[in-house]
C-alpha positions in Angstrom: 4.1 21.9 14.1 1.4 24.4 15.0 -1.2 22.6 12.7 -1.4 19.9 15.4 -3.0 22.3 17.8 -6.1 22.4 15.6 -6.6 18.7 15.5 -9.7 17.4 17.4 -10.6 14.3 15.5 -8.3 11.6 14.0 -9.6 9.3 11.1 -7.6 6.3 9.9 -8.3 5.0 6.4 -7.2 1.5 5.2 -7.6 1.7 1.5 -7.1 -1.9 0.5 -7.0 -3.9 -2.8 -10.1 -5.9 -2.0 -11.6 -4.3 1.1 -11.4 -0.9 2.7 -12.5 0.7 5.9 -12.1 3.6 8.3 -11.9 4.3 12.0 -12.1 7.4 14.1 -11.6 8.9 17.6 -11.7 12.2 19.4 -8.4 13.3 20.9 -9.9 14.3 24.2 -11.7 11.0 24.6 -9.7 8.5 22.5 -12.2 5.7 22.2 -11.3 3.8 19.0 -14.4 3.4 16.9 -14.4 1.3 13.7 -17.1 2.1 11.2 -19.4 -0.8 10.6 -22.2 0.9 8.6 -21.9 0.7 4.8 -24.1 0.8 1.8 -26.5 -2.2 1.9 -24.7 -3.8 4.9 -24.4 -3.1 8.7 -22.1 -4.9 11.0 -19.1 -5.4 8.7 -15.8 -3.6 9.6 -14.9 -3.2 5.9 -16.6 -2.9 2.6 -15.5 -4.1 -0.9 -13.0 -1.9 -2.8 -15.2 -2.0 -5.9 -16.9 0.8 -7.8 -19.5 0.8 -10.6 -20.1 3.6 -13.1 -23.1 4.6 -15.2 -22.7 4.4 -18.9 -19.8 6.6 -20.1 -17.9 6.2 -16.8 -18.5 9.7 -15.7 -20.9 9.2 -12.8 -20.6 6.7 -10.0 -23.5 4.3 -9.9 -22.6 2.2 -6.8 -19.6 1.5 -4.6 -18.7 -1.1 -2.0 -20.9 -4.3 -1.8 -23.7 -2.9 -4.0 -21.2 -2.5 -6.8 -20.5 -6.3 -7.0 -22.2 -8.3 -9.7 -25.2 -10.3 -8.4 -26.0 -14.0 -9.1 -27.1 -14.5 -12.7 -30.8 -14.9 -13.2 -32.4 -17.3 -15.7 -34.6 -14.7 -17.1 -31.8 -12.2 -17.4 -28.6 -14.1 -18.0 -26.8 -11.5 -20.0 -27.0 -8.6 -17.6 -24.4 -5.8 -18.2 -22.7 -5.3 -14.8 -19.2 -3.8 -15.2 -17.8 -3.2 -11.8 -14.2 -1.9 -11.5 -12.0 -3.7 -8.9 -8.4 -4.3 -7.8 -7.5 -0.8 -9.2 -5.2 -0.1 -6.3 -2.7 -2.5 -7.8 -1.9 0.2 -10.4 0.0 2.1 -7.7 2.4 -0.8 -7.2 5.6 -1.7 -9.0 3.9 -4.6 -10.9 4.3 -5.7 -14.6 1.4 -4.3 -16.6 0.3 -7.9 -17.3 -0.4 -8.4 -13.6 -2.4 -5.2 -13.2 -6.2 -5.3 -13.8 -7.5 -4.0 -17.1 -9.5 -0.9 -16.8 -12.1 0.4 -19.3 -10.4 2.4 -22.1 -12.0 5.7 -21.0 -10.8 5.4 -17.4 -7.4 5.9 -15.8 -6.6 4.4 -12.4 -6.1 7.8 -10.7 -9.7 8.8 -11.5 -11.0 5.5 -10.2 -9.1 5.8 -7.0 -10.2 9.4 -6.5 -13.8 8.5 -7.2 -13.8 5.6 -4.7 -12.1 7.7 -2.0 -14.6 10.4 -2.6 -17.5 8.0 -2.0 -15.9 6.7 1.2 -15.0 10.3 2.1 -18.7 11.3 2.0 -19.5 8.6 4.5 -16.5 9.7 6.7 -17.7 13.3 6.7 -21.3 12.4 7.4 -20.1 10.2 10.3 -17.9 12.9 11.8 -20.5 15.5 11.4 -23.2 13.4 13.1 -21.0 12.7 16.1 -19.4 16.1 16.4 -21.5 18.7 14.5 -19.2 21.7 15.3 -16.1 20.2 13.8 -14.6 21.9 10.8 -13.5 18.9 8.7 -10.5 20.5 6.9 -9.3 22.3 10.0 -10.0 19.9 12.9 -9.6 16.4 11.4 -6.3 14.6 10.9 -6.4 11.7 8.3 -3.9 8.9 8.5 -3.8 6.9 5.3 -2.1 3.5 5.3 0.1 2.4 2.4 2.0 -0.8 1.6 5.6 -1.0 2.7 6.9 -1.2 -0.9 5.1 1.9 -2.2 7.4 4.5 -3.7 7.4 8.3 -3.0 5.6 8.7 -6.4 2.8 6.3 -5.3 2.3 8.3 -2.1 2.2 11.5 -4.1 -0.4 10.1 -6.4 -2.5 9.1 -3.4 -2.1 12.6 -2.0 -3.5 14.0 -5.3 -6.3 11.5 -5.2 -7.2 12.5 -1.6 -7.3 16.1 -2.8 -9.5 15.2 -5.8 -11.7 13.2 -3.4 -12.2 16.4 -1.3 -10.8 14.8 1.8 -8.1 17.6 2.1 -8.5 21.2 0.9 -5.0 21.5 -0.6 -2.5 19.0 -1.9 0.2 20.0 0.6 -2.1 19.8 3.6 -0.3 18.4 6.7 -3.6 17.1 7.9 -3.1 14.1 5.7 -0.3 11.9 7.0 0.8 8.4 5.8 2.0 5.3 7.7 2.8 2.0 6.2 0.4 -0.9 6.7 3.0 -3.0 8.6 3.9 -0.1 10.8 0.3 0.5 11.7 -0.2 -3.2 12.4 2.9 -3.2 14.6 1.5 -0.3 16.7 -1.7 -2.3 17.2 0.3 -5.4 18.1 2.1 -3.4 20.7 -1.2 -2.8 22.4 -1.9 -6.5 22.2 1.5 -7.2 23.9 0.5 -4.7 26.6 -2.7 -6.6 27.3 -0.6 -9.7 27.9 2.1 -7.9 29.9 4.8 -8.7 27.3 6.2 -5.2 26.7 9.5 -5.6 28.5 12.2 -3.2 27.1 14.1 -4.9 24.3 11.5 -7.5 23.3 11.2 -7.8 19.5 8.4 -9.0 17.3 7.7 -9.5 13.6 4.4 -8.2 12.2 3.1 -9.8 8.9 0.3 -7.9 7.3 -1.4 -10.3 4.9 -3.8 -8.4 2.8 -5.6 -8.9 -0.5 -2.9 -7.4 -2.7 0.2 -7.2 -0.7 1.9 -8.9 2.2 4.1 -6.5 4.3 6.6 -7.3 7.1 8.3 -5.2 9.7 10.4 -6.2 12.8 10.1 -3.9 15.8 11.7 -3.6 19.2 9.9 -2.3 22.3 11.7 0.8 23.8 11.2 2.4 27.2 7.9 4.2 27.6 6.2 1.7 25.2 7.7 3.2 22.0 8.8 1.3 18.9 12.0 1.1 17.0 12.4 -0.5 13.6 15.2 -3.1 13.5 15.5 -4.0 9.8 14.1 -2.7 6.5 10.4 -3.3 6.1 9.7 -5.5 3.2 6.7 -6.6 1.1 5.6 -8.3 -2.0 2.5 -8.7 -4.2 1.4 -12.1 -2.8 -1.9 -11.3 -1.1 -5.1 -13.4 -1.3 -6.2 -11.9 -4.7 -3.3 -13.7 -6.4 -5.0 -17.0 -5.4 -8.0 -15.8 -7.4 -5.6 -15.4 -10.3 -4.5 -19.0 -9.9 -8.1 -20.0 -10.0 -8.6 -18.0 -13.3 -5.6 -19.9 -14.7 -7.2 -23.2 -13.7 -10.4 -22.2 -15.4 -8.5 -21.3 -18.6 -7.1 -24.8 -18.6 -10.5 -26.3 -18.2 -12.6 -24.2 -20.7 -9.9 -22.7 -22.9 -8.0 -19.4 -22.6 -10.0 -17.7 -25.4 -13.3 -18.6 -23.7 -12.3 -17.0 -20.4 -10.9 -13.9 -22.2 -14.1 -13.4 -24.1 -16.1 -13.9 -20.9 -14.0 -11.2 -19.1 -14.3 -8.8 -22.0 -18.0 -9.2 -22.9 -19.7 -10.5 -19.7 -17.5 -9.1 -16.9 -20.3 -9.3 -14.3 -20.6 -13.0 -14.7 -16.8 -13.4 -14.7 -16.7 -11.5 -11.4 -19.5 -13.4 -9.9 -17.8 -16.7 -10.7 -14.6 -15.5 -8.8 -16.8 -14.4 -5.9 -18.3 -17.9 -5.7 -14.8 -19.4 -5.7 -13.8 -17.1 -2.9 -16.9 -17.7 -0.7 -17.2 -21.4 -1.3 -13.7 -22.6 -1.8 -10.9 -20.1 -0.9 -12.1 -18.8 2.4 -13.0 -22.2 4.0 -9.8 -24.0 2.7 -7.7 -25.3 5.6 -5.1 -27.3 3.8 -6.4 -30.5 5.6 -7.7 -33.0 3.2 -10.1 -34.4 5.8 -11.9 -31.0 5.9 -12.3 -30.7 2.2 -15.2 -31.7 0.0 -14.8 -31.6 -3.8 -16.5 -28.4 -5.0 -18.8 -28.7 -8.1 -18.7 -25.5 -10.2 -21.9 -25.6 -12.2 -21.3 -23.3 -15.2 -25.0 -23.2 -16.1 -25.9 -21.8 -12.7 -22.8 -19.7 -11.8 -21.8 -18.4 -15.2 -24.2 -19.3 -18.0 -22.8 -16.9 -20.5 -19.5 -18.8 -20.5 -21.1 -21.8 -22.4 -21.3 -19.8 -25.7 -17.5 -19.2 -25.8 -16.4 -22.8 -25.1 -15.4 -24.8 -28.2 -13.6 -27.9 -29.3 -12.5 -30.7 -26.9 -13.2 -28.6 -23.9 -16.9 -28.3 -25.0 -17.2 -32.0 -25.6 -15.8 -32.8 -22.2 -18.0 -30.4 -20.4 -21.1 -31.6 -22.2 -20.4 -35.1 -21.0 -20.0 -33.7 -17.4 -23.3 -31.7 -17.5 -21.3 -28.5 -17.6 -19.8 -29.1 -14.1 -16.2 -28.6 -13.3 -14.8 -30.3 -10.2 -12.3 -28.5 -7.9 -10.5 -31.2 -6.0 -8.3 -30.8 -2.9 -5.2 -31.1 -5.1 -6.5 -28.4 -7.5 -7.1 -25.9 -4.7 -3.9 -26.7 -2.8 -2.0 -26.0 -6.1 -3.6 -22.5 -6.2 -2.5 -21.7 -2.6 1.0 -23.1 -2.6 2.9 -20.7 -4.9 1.4 -17.7 -3.1 2.1 -19.0 0.4 5.6 -20.0 -0.6 6.3 -16.4 -1.4 5.2 -15.3 2.0 7.4 -18.0 3.6 10.3 -16.6 1.5 9.6 -13.1 2.8 9.7 -14.2 6.4 12.9 -16.2 5.8 14.6 -13.1 4.2 13.7 -11.0 7.2 15.4 -13.6 9.5 18.4 -13.8 7.2 18.7 -10.0 7.2 19.6 -10.2 11.0 16.1 -9.7 12.3 15.9 -11.5 15.7 12.4 -11.8 17.3 10.6 -14.1 19.6 7.0 -13.2 18.7 5.3 -13.3 15.3 1.9 -11.6 14.6 -0.2 -12.4 11.6 -2.7 -9.7 10.8 -4.9 -8.7 7.8 -7.7 -10.6 6.2 -5.6 -13.3 4.6 -4.0 -14.1 8.0 -7.3 -15.8 8.9 -6.5 -18.6 6.4 -5.9 -21.8 8.4 -3.7 -23.1 5.7 -1.4 -20.1 5.8 -1.3 -20.2 9.6 -0.4 -23.9 9.7 2.3 -23.5 7.1 3.9 -20.6 8.9 3.8 -22.5 12.3 5.2 -25.6 10.8 8.1 -23.8 9.0 9.0 -21.5 11.9 8.1 -23.7 14.8 11.1 -22.4 16.8 9.5 -19.0 17.1 8.2 -18.8 20.7 4.8 -17.2 19.9 2.9 -17.1 16.6 -0.3 -15.3 17.2 -3.3 -14.0 15.2 -4.9 -11.1 17.2 -8.7 -10.6 17.6 -10.2 -9.1 14.4 -6.9 -9.3 12.4 -8.4 -7.5 9.4 -8.9 -4.4 11.6 -5.3 -4.3 13.0 -4.1 -1.8 10.4 -7.1 0.5 11.0 -6.6 0.4 14.8 -2.8 0.9 14.6 -3.1 3.8 12.2 -5.6 5.5 14.5 -3.3 5.0 17.5 -0.5 6.5 15.4 -2.6 9.6 14.6 -3.4 10.0 18.3 0.2 9.6 19.5 2.7 10.0 16.6 5.7 9.7 18.9 5.0 6.0 19.4 7.4 5.5 16.5 10.9 6.4 17.4 13.0 5.1 14.6 12.7 3.8 11.0 15.1 1.9 8.8 15.7 3.4 5.4 14.8 1.4 2.3 16.9 3.5 0.0 20.2 5.5 -0.3 19.5 9.2 -0.8 21.7 11.7 -2.5 21.8 14.8 -4.5 23.4 15.7 -7.9 26.5 17.9 -7.6 28.9 19.4 -10.1 32.4 18.0 -10.0 35.6 18.4 -12.1 35.8 15.9 -14.9 38.5 13.2 -14.5 39.8 12.0 -17.9 41.1 8.8 -16.4 38.0 7.7 -14.4 34.9 9.5 -15.6 32.8 8.3 -18.7 33.1 10.6 -21.7 29.3 10.4 -22.4 28.5 12.1 -19.0 30.9 15.0 -19.6 29.4 18.5 -19.3 31.2 21.1 -21.3 35.0 20.6 -21.1 35.7 20.4 -17.4 32.6 19.3 -15.4 30.5 16.2 -14.7 27.5 15.7 -12.5 28.0 13.1 -9.7 26.0 11.5 -6.9 26.6 12.9 -3.4 25.3 10.6 -0.8 23.4 12.1 2.1 22.3 8.9 3.9 22.6 5.2 3.1 20.1 2.4 2.8 19.6 0.3 5.9 20.4 3.0 8.3 18.2 3.4 11.4 17.1 7.0 11.7 15.4 8.9 14.4 12.0 10.5 13.5 13.5 14.0 14.1 16.9 13.3 12.5 18.0 15.2 9.4 20.8 14.6 6.9 22.6 17.1 4.6 25.3 19.6 4.6 26.5 23.0 3.5 26.6 23.7 -0.2 27.7 26.7 -2.3 26.6 27.9 -5.7 28.8 28.7 -8.7 30.4 32.1 -8.9 27.6 34.0 -10.8 24.7 31.6 -10.2 21.3 33.2 -9.2 19.8 29.8 -8.2 21.0 26.7 -6.5 19.2 23.5 -7.5 19.1 20.4 -5.3 18.0 17.4 -7.3 17.2 14.4 -5.0 17.9 10.9 -6.2 17.4 7.4 -4.6 19.2 4.1 -5.1 18.9 0.6 -3.7 22.7 0.4 -3.5 24.7 1.7 -0.5 26.4 4.3 -2.7 26.6 5.5 -6.3 29.1 7.5 -8.3 26.8 9.0 -10.9 23.1 9.9 -11.1 22.6 8.4 -14.5 19.9 5.7 -14.4 18.8 6.5 -10.9 15.3 7.4 -9.8 14.9 11.2 -9.4 12.4 12.1 -6.7 12.3 15.8 -7.4 14.1 19.0 -6.7 14.2 22.1 -4.5 15.4 25.4 -5.9 16.9 28.1 -3.8 16.8 31.7 -5.2 20.1 33.5 -4.8 19.8 36.8 -6.8 22.6 38.6 -5.0 25.9 37.4 -6.6 28.2 40.0 -5.0 29.7 37.4 -2.7 30.5 35.0 -5.5 30.7 31.4 -4.2 30.7 32.5 -0.6 27.0 32.1 -0.2 26.5 28.9 1.8 23.2 27.0 1.8 22.3 24.4 4.4 20.3 21.6 2.6 18.7 18.8 4.6 16.2 15.9 4.2 14.2 14.4 7.1 12.2 11.2 7.5 10.2 12.0 10.5 7.0 11.3 8.6 6.3 8.7 5.9 6.8 11.5 3.3 10.2 13.0 2.7 10.7 16.6 3.8 13.5 18.6 2.1 14.5 22.0 3.5 17.1 24.5 2.6 18.3 27.7 4.3 20.2 30.5 2.7 22.8 31.2 5.4 23.5 34.7 4.1 19.9 36.0 4.0 18.4 33.5 6.5 15.6 32.7 4.1 14.2 29.1 4.4 12.8 27.0 1.6 10.6 24.0 1.7 7.4 24.4 -0.4 9.2 24.4 -3.7 10.2 20.7 -3.3 8.1 18.6 -5.8 8.2 14.9 -6.3 8.3 14.0 -10.0 6.4 11.2 -11.8 
């Protein structure tokens, strides 16, 4: 990997559902620096993942904290703020009903690209200020973190967005690398273990990254020389803190009527967003789950969201008029918003344990991990775990770990595969066993040839494949790569196709005797597929394209 020789600066980017940030370090003097200077705010390690456009949605008006809707003013109650938020959720495997609605003229790839471009300008300015002679595209390695459950297609979309954001100068640039959020968090937690002299060989720990959109888990074992091995499949789910906000919105729909809330969101989105902000600041963040700590919160619609009044009708209007347009949020109300989300996190941890994951230490990281209620529920449920810890600045754990990964990539020695990988091969049709609808011509059928199975622990430099030969007069040999969540498959029908690599074989004089060595590797978070024509010695890699 000759490109590594050019790297002088490493930048990690944690592009989150609700908050984003970046950190950086020089390879020769690896002091980890987390950026804390943002538009309109200094001293915060992250800024809001929010963007606001000018009319027409072509030009960015504001991003980060300045893009949030301000408190409504009595003299200007019907301001027209239309910030776009939570757009990262469009990359995940979520039902459309759970993804945030975007303005009709915007697609989520453009929004992600625009936001990354704005944060990218700040990154470039920061790097240029500290190291003026650095060529950004030649000397800077970017580590971008992604949730554990992201597909190869999601990573490809992010790679395109990073290119559109001018953070890399070509889409195939190796100076953009990915790591999963739980893997980055685990690397940071390894350094925490080192501080407390708990890095004996063989010690295992579970890292739970509790973010705004996703919660991701990974179990790691400490190897000699302070390296990490993955023990079980990393898992994750969409049960981050923003889904508590969704429970609050459901509560409000019950109190004021569903149509009123829908109209508010459609026609006065700024006030809708400000109301959710107030809930987060005044209710969600301080909630401990202890009734003694809680004081009923009075949501004054006339102050927080005056535009809502015009949409409320019927019995809901009568009730609110009697209550001076105040809605009480009781302890039981708020607890009911937290409980279904936290229960899903408990289920994730339980599934990790049932899968054979044995550990004595549990780390909670990410912004949501600072919830006292979440902490107490986990400690009460898994009290037999020796240590349950929340590191200092848990919301920065992913940033720090990703930066450490970029500085020393060999810290990760093994990963556990989440899918079974295989290619499509041509086989003789079996009248007794093969389905007629998959028959090709009279004698052939395409079948799934497994290369490596799900759940296998693979070394970072390990490859899987074999020797394959073309048909008699074929001038090309096509390798179509498929994935499955099952341990094996018979046919490719219905499976997810990742893409294909095509090997040119124009010389047909040797017939079938033209072997090709095809292999896939998982050393990095993106799959690398290679093929070598054993007759000519020609190697192929660049033609591999992931498909949407």
